[in-house]
N, C-alpha and C positions, 0 to 999 in steps of 0.2 A: 557616544551614543550607544554602542554595542552595551558598556556597563549598564547603562538602563535598559535595555533589551535581556540582559543576564538576569537583572534583579526582579524584571516582571517574570520572566520563566523562571526563576526559583520562587517567586511567590506563588507564583500559578501550582507548581509542581507540589509545594509545600501544601496549600489548601487543598489540593485534591487528594492529598495523603490523609490531612486532618479529616475529611469530610467522608474517605472512606473508612477511616478507622472508627468513627462517630457510628457509620451506618452499621460496620460489624458489631460495634458494641450493644448497639440497638436492637440487632437482631439475636443477639446471646441474651440479650435482656428479658424479649418476648420471649423467649423459650424458656428462662430460670423463673424461679420463684424465690420471694423471701428476701433477705439481705443479700443476697448475691446479685438479684434483679436491680434492687436500688443502688447497689454501688455500681453496677453497668452502666446504668443510666444517669449516674451522677457523672462517671469517666466521660461518658458519650456527651454529657452538657458541657463539660469543663473542656472538652475538645473543639467544640463547636463556640465556646465562648472564646477561644484562643484564635481560632480562625477568623472570627468576625473582629476581633481586635486589631489582627495584622492586615484586615483589609480596609479598617478605620484608618489605622497609622498610615498606609499606601493612599489612601483617598486624601487625606490631609496634604500629603506632601505633594501630590500631584497638584492640588489646588494650589500649595504656594508658589510651586514651578510656574503654573499659568499665570498666577498673578504676578511673579517677577517679569515672564514673559511680555506680559501686556505693559508694564509699566517701562520694560525697556524700548517698546515698539514706541509708545507714546513721547518717550523722551526722544528716540530716533526721528519721529514727524514733526516734533516742537523745534528741535535742533537744526534740521534740514528739510523744512517744508517741500521746496522745490524737488529736491532728491527723491524724496518720498512719493512726490507726485509722478516725477518719470518713472520711477520702479514700478508704482501702479498702473501707469499708462503702458510700459511694455509689457506686463501680465497680463493685462486685458488686451492687448495688441495679440501676443501668442496665445492665447485661450480662443481668439477670435479665429486665427488661423486655424487652429487644432478643429473650432467646430464647423468650420465652414471646408475643410479639407474631409472631413467624413460625410460629405452630404454627395 
């Protein structure tokens, strides 16, 4: 779990850096003219494209993990239906206690 959190933190940090760099490049491009402005805009667009690709990769990875978790849950419920019912009932009971205790 900590590896997953570290990965999320690194991705978030990377995206922030890329977006900050792209913002700086766009600001420089706005004050520049000619070939320099075109070059700065292209570098900014490349940075944004890279950030977008990273986010798409993470989205796909999380989607696959979610599908795997759903499959594992489905297998567990089919293999041990009474156990799954018991776990669901226990969670419902605990949730009821928590809700009732707050009143």
